[in-house]
VEXGU-582294 format. One record per residue (C-alpha): x, y, z; residue in three letters; residue number from 1. Coordinates in nm, 3 decimals. Each point is the difference from the previous one (the first is absolute). Layout:
PANU       px       py       pz  type  seq
PANU        X        Y        Z   Ala  NUM
...
This chain:
PANU       px       py       pz  type  seq
PANU    9.410   10.176    9.221   Met    1
PANU    0.317    0.087   -0.164   Ala    2
PANU   -0.016    0.359    0.138   Lys    3
PANU   -0.044   -0.137    0.350   Thr    4
PANU    0.304   -0.229   -0.041   Ala    5
PANU    0.202    0.282   -0.129   Phe    6
PANU   -0.098    0.225    0.284   Ser    7
PANU    0.094   -0.273    0.255   Leu    8
PANU    0.330   -0.031   -0.166   Leu    9
PANU    0.052    0.374    0.023   Leu   10
PANU   -0.064    0.005    0.375   Val   11
PANU    0.325   -0.151    0.129   Pro   12
PANU    0.207    0.196   -0.259   Ile   13
PANU   -0.144    0.327    0.132   Leu   14
PANU    0.052   -0.104    0.361   Ile   15
PANU    0.362   -0.092   -0.082   Gly   16
PANU    0.055    0.330   -0.174   Tyr   17
PANU   -0.140    0.199    0.290   Cys   18
PANU    0.211   -0.196    0.249   Phe   19
PANU    0.314    0.064   -0.195   Ile   20
PANU   -0.085    0.372   -0.049   Ser   21
PANU   -0.074    0.050    0.369   Cys   22
PANU    0.314   -0.195    0.102   Leu   23
PANU    0.208    0.214   -0.228   Ala   24
PANU   -0.134    0.324    0.157   Ile   25
PANU    0.049   -0.140    0.347   Lys   26
PANU    0.367   -0.094   -0.067   Leu   27
PANU    0.067    0.344   -0.160   Ser   28
PANU   -0.155    0.177    0.280   Asn   29
PANU    0.217   -0.208    0.243   Phe   30
PANU    0.313    0.120   -0.192   Thr   31
PANU   -0.098    0.357    0.050   Asp   32
PANU   -0.067   -0.058    0.368   Gln   33
PANU    0.323   -0.179    0.055   Ser   34
PANU    0.197    0.289   -0.162   Ala   35
PANU   -0.169    0.248    0.217   Leu   36
PANU    0.046   -0.200    0.321   Leu   37
PANU    0.377   -0.001   -0.079   Val   38
PANU   -0.025    0.371   -0.063   Phe   39
PANU   -0.146    0.041    0.348   Lys   40
PANU    0.267   -0.211    0.154   Ser   41
PANU    0.274    0.256   -0.126   Tyr   42
PANU   -0.175    0.279    0.200   Leu   43
PANU    0.144    0.096    0.331   Asp   44
PANU   -0.219   -0.150    0.277   Leu   45
PANU   -0.089    0.335    0.163   Gly   46
PANU   -0.127    0.163   -0.316   Ser   47
PANU   -0.231   -0.268   -0.138   Arg   48
PANU   -0.276    0.010    0.271   Asn   49
PANU   -0.244    0.130   -0.255   Ile   50
PANU    0.052   -0.308   -0.208   Leu   51
PANU    0.078   -0.260    0.252   Glu   52
PANU   -0.346   -0.147    0.063   Asn   53
PANU   -0.156    0.089   -0.340   Asn   54
PANU    0.274   -0.131   -0.226   Trp   55
PANU   -0.048   -0.362    0.108   Ser   56
PANU   -0.037   -0.336   -0.191   Ser   57
PANU   -0.336   -0.040    0.168   Thr   58
PANU   -0.142    0.305   -0.189   Ile   59
PANU   -0.040    0.016   -0.371   Asn   60
PANU    0.268    0.221   -0.135   Val   61
PANU   -0.250    0.198   -0.199   Cys   62
PANU   -0.129    0.123    0.341   Asn   63
PANU    0.332    0.125    0.133   Trp   64
PANU    0.065    0.356    0.087   Ile   65
PANU    0.158    0.181   -0.287   Gly   66
PANU   -0.069   -0.278   -0.261   Val   67
PANU   -0.240   -0.003   -0.286   Thr   68
PANU   -0.068   -0.312   -0.229   Cys   69
PANU   -0.150   -0.040   -0.346   Ser   70
PANU   -0.344   -0.101    0.015   Ser   71
PANU    0.026   -0.277   -0.257   Arg   72
PANU    0.316   -0.183    0.098   His   73
PANU    0.049    0.126    0.359   Glu   74
PANU    0.347    0.095   -0.074   Arg   75
PANU    0.172    0.286    0.192   Val   76
PANU    0.007    0.311   -0.225   Thr   77
PANU    0.038    0.283    0.234   Ile   78
PANU    0.222    0.049    0.320   Ile   79
PANU   -0.046    0.326    0.168   Asn   80
PANU    0.188    0.041    0.332   Leu   81
PANU    0.041    0.373   -0.020   His   82
PANU    0.090    0.169    0.326   Asp   83
PANU   -0.038   -0.304    0.234   Met   84
PANU    0.315    0.046    0.204   Gly   85
PANU    0.153   -0.319   -0.133   Leu   86
PANU    0.371   -0.069    0.047   Arg   87
PANU    0.209   -0.271   -0.156   Gly   88
PANU    0.133   -0.127   -0.337   Thr   89
PANU   -0.190   -0.131   -0.312   Ile   90
PANU    0.021   -0.360   -0.057   Ser   91
PANU    0.089   -0.149   -0.346   Pro   92
PANU   -0.323   -0.202   -0.005   Gln   93
PANU   -0.183    0.315   -0.089   Ile   94
PANU    0.097   -0.078   -0.359   Gly   95
PANU   -0.240   -0.305    0.034   Asn   96
PANU   -0.310    0.228   -0.017   Leu   97
PANU   -0.034   -0.048   -0.375   Ser   98
PANU   -0.328    0.189   -0.027   Phe   99
PANU    0.102    0.315    0.203   Leu  100
PANU   -0.082    0.323   -0.177   Val  101
PANU    0.030    0.260    0.285   His  102
PANU    0.269   -0.002    0.286   Leu  103
PANU   -0.002    0.287    0.251   Asn  104
PANU    0.249   -0.017    0.288   Leu  105
PANU    0.042    0.380    0.033   Ser  106
PANU    0.045    0.191    0.332   Asn  107
PANU    0.138   -0.297    0.212   Asn  108
PANU    0.330   -0.099    0.145   Asp  109
PANU    0.116   -0.257   -0.244   Phe  110
PANU    0.363   -0.035   -0.045   His  111
PANU    0.263   -0.220   -0.176   Gly  112
PANU    0.003   -0.060   -0.369   Gln  113
PANU   -0.293   -0.060   -0.233   Leu  114
PANU    0.009   -0.354   -0.130   Pro  115
PANU    0.072   -0.070   -0.360   Asn  116
PANU   -0.310   -0.223   -0.007   Glu  117
PANU   -0.211    0.311   -0.038   Leu  118
PANU    0.096   -0.023   -0.366   Gly  119
PANU   -0.217   -0.331   -0.013   His  120
PANU   -0.320    0.196    0.048   Leu  121
PANU   -0.091    0.021   -0.377   Arg  122
PANU   -0.337    0.156    0.067   Arg  123
PANU    0.115    0.276    0.248   Leu  124
PANU   -0.112    0.342   -0.098   Gln  125
PANU    0.043    0.202    0.318   Tyr  126
PANU    0.313   -0.025    0.230   Leu  127
PANU    0.019    0.254    0.284   Asp  128
PANU    0.262   -0.048    0.272   Val  129
PANU    0.055    0.380    0.083   Gln  130
PANU    0.096    0.122    0.335   Gln  131
PANU    0.168   -0.304    0.140   Asn  132
PANU    0.372   -0.099    0.067   Tyr  133
PANU    0.073   -0.229   -0.278   Phe  134
PANU    0.364    0.016   -0.116   Lys  135
PANU    0.233   -0.154   -0.256   Gly  136
PANU   -0.040   -0.003   -0.372   Arg  137
PANU   -0.329    0.007   -0.163   Ile  138
PANU   -0.052   -0.361   -0.148   Pro  139
PANU    0.041    0.009   -0.376   Tyr  140
PANU   -0.261   -0.252   -0.036   Ser  141
PANU   -0.277    0.271    0.078   Ile  142
PANU    0.084    0.181   -0.323   Phe  143
PANU   -0.102   -0.298   -0.189   Asn  144
PANU   -0.363   -0.014    0.130   Val  145
PANU   -0.165    0.163   -0.318   Ser  146
PANU   -0.348    0.023    0.166   Ser  147
PANU    0.127    0.257    0.259   Leu  148
PANU   -0.175    0.340   -0.005   Arg  149
PANU    0.132    0.134    0.324   Val  150
PANU    0.339   -0.033    0.172   Ile  151
PANU    0.036    0.208    0.315   Asn  152
PANU    0.313   -0.043    0.214   Phe  153
PANU    0.000    0.343    0.148   His  154
PANU    0.187    0.065    0.326   Gln  155
PANU    0.195   -0.317    0.056   Asn  156
PANU    0.371   -0.078    0.009   Asn  157
PANU    0.060   -0.157   -0.343   Phe  158
PANU    0.339    0.054   -0.152   Phe  159
PANU    0.186   -0.084   -0.325   Gly  160
PANU   -0.073    0.109   -0.354   Ser  161
PANU   -0.311   -0.046   -0.207   Leu  162
PANU    0.027   -0.245   -0.289   Pro  163
PANU    0.074    0.145   -0.339   Val  164
PANU   -0.292   -0.188   -0.146   Asp  165
PANU   -0.234    0.103    0.275   Ile  166
PANU   -0.306    0.062   -0.224   Cys  167
PANU    0.049   -0.263   -0.270   Tyr  168
PANU   -0.260   -0.229    0.158   His  169
PANU   -0.235    0.247    0.162   Leu  170
PANU   -0.232    0.128   -0.278   Pro  171
PANU   -0.294    0.064    0.235   Lys  172
PANU    0.184    0.186    0.285   Leu  173
PANU   -0.179    0.317    0.093   Glu  174
PANU    0.171    0.093    0.342   Leu  175
PANU    0.370   -0.049    0.083   Leu  176
PANU    0.120    0.151    0.333   Ser  177
PANU    0.342   -0.072    0.148   Phe  178
PANU    0.046    0.327    0.186   Asn  179
PANU    0.167    0.020    0.341   Ser  180
PANU    0.224   -0.300   -0.041   Asn  181
PANU    0.377   -0.029   -0.039   Asp  182
PANU    0.016   -0.079   -0.375   Leu  183
PANU    0.289    0.102   -0.201   Asp  184
PANU    0.149   -0.018   -0.349   Gly  185
PANU   -0.166    0.155   -0.309   Pro  186
PANU   -0.375    0.024   -0.068   Ile  187
PANU   -0.037   -0.246   -0.291   Pro  188
PANU   -0.098    0.168   -0.317   Ser  189
PANU   -0.210   -0.302   -0.085   Thr  190
PANU   -0.242    0.116    0.271   Ile  191
PANU   -0.179    0.174   -0.285   Ser  192
PANU   -0.109   -0.338   -0.129   Lys  193
PANU   -0.262    0.005    0.287   Cys  194
PANU   -0.211    0.199   -0.237   Ser  195
PANU   -0.318   -0.022    0.218   Gln  196
PANU    0.164    0.171    0.291   Leu  197
PANU   -0.216    0.263    0.174   Arg  198
PANU    0.192    0.044    0.324   His  199
PANU    0.386   -0.027    0.030   Leu  200
PANU    0.178    0.074    0.321   Ser  201
PANU    0.373   -0.055    0.051   Leu  202
PANU    0.090    0.288    0.226   Arg  203
PANU    0.209   -0.028    0.314   Ala  204
PANU    0.252   -0.258   -0.131   Asn  205
PANU    0.363    0.008   -0.100   Arg  206
PANU   -0.047   -0.018   -0.384   Phe  207
PANU    0.285    0.115   -0.207   Thr  208
PANU    0.057    0.128   -0.360   Ala  209
PANU   -0.302    0.228   -0.008   Gly  210
PANU   -0.348   -0.046   -0.142   Ile  211
PANU   -0.020   -0.192   -0.332   Pro  212
PANU   -0.159    0.215   -0.275   Arg  213
PANU   -0.224   -0.293   -0.084   Glu  214
PANU   -0.216    0.087    0.291   Ile  215
PANU   -0.130    0.266   -0.219   Gly  216
PANU   -0.164   -0.256   -0.230   Asn  217
PANU   -0.275   -0.086    0.248   Phe  218
PANU   -0.336    0.107   -0.136   Thr  219
PANU   -0.227   -0.119    0.287   Met  220
PANU    0.207    0.119    0.300   Leu  221
PANU   -0.184    0.230    0.238   Asn  222
PANU    0.238   -0.031    0.311   Tyr  223
PANU    0.370    0.028   -0.020   Leu  224
PANU    0.244    0.029    0.297   Ser  225
PANU    0.368   -0.055   -0.048   Leu  226
PANU    0.171    0.258    0.225   Ser  227
């Protein structure tokens, strides 16, 4: 009798817990969907046909083209929009995708500046915006995302100098590519603190003051292009 009463007491508690958990997942999923709908609104009308009908509030964000979600929490973890002919700028709301691990916007026609809010993506490991028309200074906030393993900004129009503490907060970085931009100033000697680097490409910029000797300290590097 006591066991039955206890079991009956547990039922509403379990139902309540499940309701709250499901509601939390739905609200979090809505946050990601809202951020990506704003992202779509920043695209030029003529270039977003491939996303126009699919990226819709009537379709679960996890079923959108180029979007992958985690199976447990249904949060957006991967955005892969490589080579889709997209034009436009990047909305600051992309920084609301707090579970994002992989962002690939390469081989499109994006332009304007990268938003500082990219630095809010504390789980981000892969950031690839190569072969676009981004310009301006590279947001300093990106160099504070300690989870990053890949930063590929090849062939854009970024200018300005690299921060002197570029690798202080990038202990896992394996690939760093800024080649074919308009960067200037010295190559920071502290780049050697990215001790896990396997690929380093800085060629076709306007760097001054020569190559820092600290680059010779890399032990895992298998690709180097500085000319």
